[in-house]
C-alpha positions in Angstrom: 10.2 -12.9 9.6 10.1 -9.4 7.7 7.3 -8.1 5.1 8.5 -5.2 2.9 5.5 -3.2 1.5 5.9 -0.9 -1.4 4.1 0.9 -4.1 1.9 3.2 -2.9 1.3 6.7 -4.1 -1.3 9.7 -5.1 -3.6 8.7 -8.3 -6.8 10.2 -9.6 -9.9 8.2 -9.4 -10.3 5.8 -12.1 -6.4 5.3 -12.3 -4.5 2.1 -11.0 -1.8 1.1 -8.4 0.0 -2.2 -8.0 1.6 -2.6 -4.1 4.3 -5.0 -3.5 5.2 -6.9 -0.6 8.1 -8.9 0.0 9.0 -11.5 2.7 12.3 -12.6 4.5 12.5 -15.3 6.9 9.6 -17.6 5.6 8.3 -18.8 2.5 5.0 -16.9 1.9 3.4 -19.4 -0.7 2.9 -21.9 2.2 1.0 -19.5 4.3 -2.4 -17.0 4.2 -1.1 -13.5 3.4 -2.7 -10.7 2.3 -3.4 -7.2 2.7 -5.1 -5.1 5.1 -6.3 -1.2 5.0 -6.8 1.7 7.4 -8.5 4.7 6.3 -8.1 7.9 8.8 -10.6 7.7 11.5 -12.0 4.0 10.5 -11.2 0.4 11.3 -9.0 -1.7 9.7 -10.2 -3.6 6.6 -8.9 -6.8 5.3 -8.8 -6.4 1.6 -7.5 -9.6 0.4 -5.9 -12.7 1.3 -4.2 -15.4 -0.8 -2.7 -19.0 -0.1 -0.9 -19.9 -2.9 -0.3 -23.6 -2.0 -4.2 -24.2 -2.2 -5.1 -21.8 -4.5 -7.5 -19.9 -2.3 -8.0 -16.5 -2.6 -10.6 -14.0 -0.5 -11.8 -10.5 -1.4 -13.4 -7.6 0.5 -16.8 -6.9 -1.2 -16.0 -3.2 -1.5 -12.7 -4.4 -3.9 -14.0 -7.2 -5.6 -13.7 -7.1 -9.3 -11.0 -4.4 -9.0 -8.4 -5.6 -7.0 -6.4 -8.7 -7.7 -3.7 -10.4 -5.5 -1.2 -12.4 -6.6 1.9 -13.9 -5.7 5.6 -14.6 -7.4 6.8 -17.5 -5.6 10.4 -17.4 -7.2 10.6 -13.7 -5.5 8.7 -14.5 -2.3 6.4 -11.3 -3.1 2.6 -10.6 -2.7 1.3 -8.1 -4.9 -2.1 -6.3 -5.2 -3.2 -4.8 -8.6 -5.4 -2.0 -7.8 -7.7 -0.9 -10.6 -10.6 1.9 -11.0 -9.6 3.2 -7.8 -11.7 5.4 -6.1 -11.2 8.1 -3.2 -12.7 5.9 -0.7 -9.8 3.5 -1.4 -7.6 6.0 0.1 -6.0 4.4 3.1 -2.5 3.2 4.6 -2.2 -0.2 3.2 -0.5 -2.9 5.1 0.8 -6.8 4.0 0.3 -9.4 6.9 0.7 -12.9 7.0 -0.4 -15.5 9.4 2.5 -17.2 10.7 2.5 -20.8 9.7 -1.2 -20.7 9.2 -2.8 -21.1 5.9 -6.2 -19.8 6.5 -7.1 -16.4 5.5 -9.8 -16.2 8.1 -7.0 -16.4 10.8 -5.6 -13.8 12.8 -2.7 -12.0 11.3 0.4 -12.0 13.5 3.1 -10.6 11.2 2.7 -7.6 9.7 4.6 -4.9 7.2 5.0 -1.2 7.4 2.2 0.5 5.7 2.3 2.1 2.4 0.0 5.1 1.9 -2.7 5.0 -1.0 -4.3 8.6 -1.9 -6.7 8.7 -4.5 -8.3 12.1 -5.3 -11.6 12.7 -7.2 
């Protein structure tokens, strides 16, 4: 099982970025898969999660109405479209999945490498 994340970068406040995470070794649309971020000196925060099979999507309150999680099942890829970015969104973003689980409340047990998002004011 591998998760390969990409798409991070440096942007100004108000701009957008789109993160991608391609899975291999399993079919992601069956399971809960999402994005978790960790800012310097802070705890990890679950940002968004999707279970494509059931159409379930969850967002942290801090990103609701600004971020959108989606999947391309043909590409076995999950995306995080981030709009109206704020300096407080600066963090390393990880994609993660619940192996063989389809509930976003479950503990993630497979992680990709992080991709850094930096938002300047």
